[in-house]
N, C-alpha and C positions, 0 to 999 in steps of 0.2 A: 932394373937391376935391383933385387932384394939384398941387402945386407944382413949376411947369414951369421956376422960375428956373435950378436945377440942369444943365437941359439946353442953355440956351443958348449957343450957340457949341460945342458939343462936335460932335464927329464920329463917323459910323459906317460901319462896311462891312457887306456882306450877301453871303451864299453860299448858294444855293440847289442842291439836290439833287432831282432826281425828275420829275415831271408838270409838265403844264401849271398845273396848278391850285396847286402850290406856288409856282411863279414870281409867279402872280397873288396869294397870299396874302403872299407875301414883300413883293410891290411896296406892299399895304396896310398892313404894318410898316412900312415906309419912309415913307410918307405919314403915318403917326401921329407918327413920330419928328421929321419935319420940321415937323410944326404945333406940335411942342412944342420946337421951336427946334433940331433936331439936322440939322445938314447931311452929305451923303455925303462921306467921306473922298478927297481927291485921289489920284492913283495915285502910291505912293510914302509917303504921309503916313500917321503913325502913327495909329490910331483910338483915340477913348474907349470904344466899344461895337462889338462884334462880335456879329451875329447870324446863326446856321445854322439853315436851315430844312431837315429832313432827310428821307430817304427810308427805307423798310425793306421795298420790294418782293420783293428778293432778299437772299441773304447778301453778295453783292458790294456791294449798296447800302448794307449795314451797315457795310460796312468802309471805302468811301469817305467815310462820313458821319465816322468816326473819324479817318481821315486827313486831312480838311476841318480838323477843328476843332484837331486836333494843328499843323497847317499855319499857320492864323489866331492861333494862340496864340503861336506863335514868332514870327510876323511883327508882332504888334501885343501884347507881351508885359505891358502895363500896362493893355489893353483890357478892359472889364466883358464877359464873355461869355455869351450867352445861345442856347442850345439848344432849339429847338422843333420840330414836325413828327411824322411818323409814328415814326421810331426813338425819338424822345423820349417820347411817348406809350406804347409796348409796354417799352421800356427804361428808365425814367426814372433808377432807381437807378444802373444801371451807366453810363448817359452824364453822370451828378452825379460819379462818380468820375473820370473823365478830368481830367487835371492841366490846371488853367488855366480850368475851366469853374464858372460862378459862380450860375447857376439855368438849370433846366430845366423847360420848360412845356409841359404835356400840350394833349390837342386843345382843352380848353373853356377853359385858360387864356391861350392866345397872343393872344387878341382884346385881353386886357386888360394887355400886356405892360409900359405904364408903370407899372403899381401894384407891379411887382417889380422894379423898377429900383433902387429905394430913392435912396441919394444917388451910386450908381455906385462904391462902394468895394467892392473884391475881396472875397468871402467865402474865411475860411480853408478851406472845402471847398465842394464844389457842394451848392445846395439844388433838391430836385425837388417840383415841385407838378402831380400830374397826377390826375385824376379817374376813379374807377371807370367801367367801358365804361358800367352802366346810368345813371350821372350827365352822360354827354354829351348835352347837349340844344341849344345854342343854336348858332345859323346866324350866321355872321359874314360880313356882304357884303362882295364885292370885286370892283372893275372897276377894273383897271390897265393902263397902257400897256406895250407891250412892250418890247423895244431897239430894234425897228424901228417900224412903223408900227401894229402890230395892237391892238386893246384885248383883255383876256381879262375875261370877265364869269363868275364864278362864281354858277352859278344853283341848285347842288345841292350837298350834302355828304352823306358818310357811305354807307352800304350795308348792305342787308338778306338779300344772297344768301348769303353763307358760303359760297361756292366751296370745294372740299376742300383748294385748295394756296394760299388767299390769306388773308392777315392782315389786309387794309384794313378789314374790319369793326371789328375787334378795334381797330385806330388810328384811327380816325374817328367808331365809333360808327353810330347808327342813320340810316336816311334820312331828310334833313330838307332844307328850302329856305326861301328868302324869298318875298315874295308876286308875283304877274305886274305888280302896280303898282309893286313897289319895283324891279324888274328894269327896268320901262320907264324909271322915273325915272333909273338908272344909264346905260341907253343914251343918252337924251337929252344927259344930262352930258357922256358920251363924246362926241356930236355937237358941243357946244357947245365943246370944247376942240379940235375940228379932226379928231377921229375918224372915219374912213370904214368899216372894218372891224373886226368883232367877234368873237372866237370863243367860243362857249358852253363852259364848262368844268364840272366836278364829277367826282364819284365814278362815280355811275350817273345821267347826265342826265336820261335818258328815263323815271325813275322820279320825276320832278318832279311837285310838288304833294301828294305824301301828308301834309305837314303843313299844308296850307293849302286843301284840298279842289279842288284844280285840277288840271290835267293840263300835258304837256309841249306838246301840240297847242295847248292855250290860250296858252302862252308865246310860242311860232313865231308865232301869229297877230297877237298883240299887238305883239312886236319887230319884225315887218314895216311896222309903220306908221309906225316912229318915223323922222320926216324927219332925214335929212343922214348917217344911215348907209346906205352903200351896199351893202355886203356882210356877211352874215353865214355864219360857219361852225360846223357842229355836229361836236365835237371827238370824239367816241366814243358810241355808242349801240348799247345790246345790242339784237341782230336780234330778241328776241322782243317788245321795246319800240319798234321801228321800224314804225309803222302803216302800212297802206296809204294812210291820210287824209293822214299825214305827208309819205310818199313824192309822192303827188300834189300836195299844197299848195307843196311846194319845186319842183317841176316847172314850177309858173305863177308863182312868187313873185316880188316885186320884187327883193327884196334876199338871199333864201336861195340860198347857191350850189349849183351841181350835184358837191357833194363830200361823200361820207359816210366814215365811220371807223366800221367794224363789227367790233368783237371775233368772231371764230371759236374760238381755242386750239387747237383740234384738229378736222381733217376725217376723224377716225374716232368712230363713234357710242358704240362701247364706251367709248373714252377721255372723252367727254363724258360719259359717263354716271358714271365714276369721279370725274370733276371737279367733277360736282354742277351742271353747267351747265343752264339753262332750257331748251333747245331741241335740235333733232337737225341734221344735214348737210341734211336734206329742206327744212326751215322756212329755214336759211340760205341755200341756193339759191334759193327761191322770192324770198326778198327781194332777193338780187342781181339776179334775172332781171326782176322789178318795177322796180326803180330804172333797170336799161337799156332796157325797155321804154319808160320814161317819160322820161327822160333818156340817151339811147345815149352820150353824151360825158361823161358823169359820171365823175369819178374817185373810185375806191373803193379806201379801205385797209384792211388787215386785219389784227388781232393774232393772233398763232401762237405758241403754247408747245410747245417740241421737249422729249422726254427726261421727261415726267413719270411719276411711278411709275405702272406699269401700261401704258406703251407698247411694246409689243412691237416687235418689226421688222416681222412682218405687221400690227399696226394704224399705225405709220407710214407703211407703203408704201399703205394705205388712203386714209390723211389726205394723202399727197402727191398721188396719183391723183384726190383730189378737189378739192384747191387747184388743181391743175394745170387741171382742166376748168372752173373760174370766170373769169368774164368778169370780175376785178379788176385794178387798178393797180399794187399795193404792199403787199409784206408787212413787217410791223413783226416781225421775229423773235427770240425770247427763250428763254434755255435756262430748264428750271426748276432752280428753288432750292428745297430742302428749308427750309420755314420752321417753328420751334417751335410747337408747340400745334394744327397744322393736321390734318385729318381725313386728308389724302394719305399721312401717315407710316405710316399702317395697311395701306395698298398694298403688296403683296408685292414684284413686278417692279421692280426698281432699275437705271437704265440706266445706264452707264459715263459719265464726261466725256467721254473719246474719242468714243463714240457720239453723244454729245449735240452734240459740236462736228463730227461729220461731217453729222449730219441738220442741223444749222443751216445749214451751208454750202450744202448742195443746196437748201434754200427760199431762203437769200439769193441765188443763181442763177437761181433759177425767179423770184423778185421782179424781178431786174434785167432779165430777158427782159422779162417784163410791163411794167414801167414803160417801158424802151425802146420797145417796141411802139405803146404807148400815146402817147408823145409823137412818134414818127415818122408816126403818123396825122394828125397836127395840123400838120405841115409846110406851109409855103404858105398856110395859113390866115391871116386877119387877126382879132385878137381884142382885147377892152379887157385892160388889165394894169395894177393897181396896183403902181407901182413905192417902193421902200423905201429908205431913206438907206443912202449906205455912204461908205465912207472917199474923200478926195479922189484923184481920179486913177485909182480901182479902178472896176470895170463896176458898174453898177447892178444890181439884182435886183428881180423881182417875179414876181407869181404872176397867171396869166388865171384866169375864174372857175371853171376846173375843175381848178385847182390844178398846171398847167404851169408849171414854173419858167423865166423868162425873164432873159435876160441882154442889158443894151443899153449903149452907150457913157454914160459919167459925163455927169451935167446936174444941177446943184445944184437948178434951178428947177423939176425934174420928181418932187422928193420928196415923196411922200402923196400924187401925183397919179395919177388914172386916164388911161392916154393908150392910143391904138389904136396897135397894134403887128403887123407883119407876122411870122409866125413863120417863121424859118430854119433851118438845120440846127444839130446840136448842138454845143455850144463842146469846146474841147479837152479835157477832162476828162470830157465826156459827162454832166454834172449839169444841164445846161439847156440851151434851144433859145437860138440867138442870135437877137436882134428886129431888126427895123427900124422905128423911129420913125415914125410916120404924123402930122405935126405940120399 
């Protein structure tokens, strides 16, 4: 039993890098500390505890993690500094040597953060606690409210895919999950707190059920019946795990939105083989086509990596033309970053940084064209929009069911409300459509 008296009236700051799953887990860590008596530090206030939740998806991410730690140590010189997340799991000893760091917690340890805080006296040097990959087994539940209105429900962790460019399986361990029943209970709790929208998050959520003998489809059907939750969004699902039964169910679901995020990574079959992805372009195109047949107005986001080892000019052009042909809405473009210990390092052809940038810009321009065209098709329609909290005097923003960003005049009474909006033209910077409230 942990004596929480030491934590009463202590303050903490939190810094998160990386994916939605990290933000969800940081929120859960914050809840654990609040329940122990720790409050979040106010702006400008020196904190007693700093928690940094790191990412390691690229070399740039590692650098940002180090910069964030240095910055927080400088801002809160007497704080007890805890570093966790993917970078902490992959390089625990390296992180522990950063000046000011007290404790480094790996994937298996972060859920037990309280046990590693001691009496909050700073250590002479950082202490690292990280289990070997084979010993990462536990699933730490997390359902947290984001900065605005959405809740993020962690349904799965870890990955068994071992793509040639990726370190995530080494950072998060094998695929595992909670039960459908436990997910439903967390969704009910979010509804009781006033939540209306939940984003399902994880590392490879389509793989849900491996550790409980259930399936992602089982989860989707069960969550759809939770009263009070009006909207669910599937954050990202591998194309080979996006089954026709899931697509069909979403098309007539009460609460699952016509919004999919499907990682492609490359539109070249040869590059997909080098990446050790588990599908080809034909399968990917068939999934997009199936979604659009069932839900013509569905928003489809796509992840693409440019400049991977082995991506020749010819392969990139093949990829570009394939992506251009897809009826998708938005591209999330990433430049390939070499990660130690990955199989991709054995591939010969190396793309220069300048060429990576050029390819990235071409795809970002293509993405802008597709998103603009998708938004423009909906101008003049009336659609329900879930509005989000905004600063006083600033326009409010929200999203339609199919994830079109809408801007309306500020009205505090409409925070976290689903309202009917007529979609007008683009706002000044082209990032949203201006809406007219139909109250």
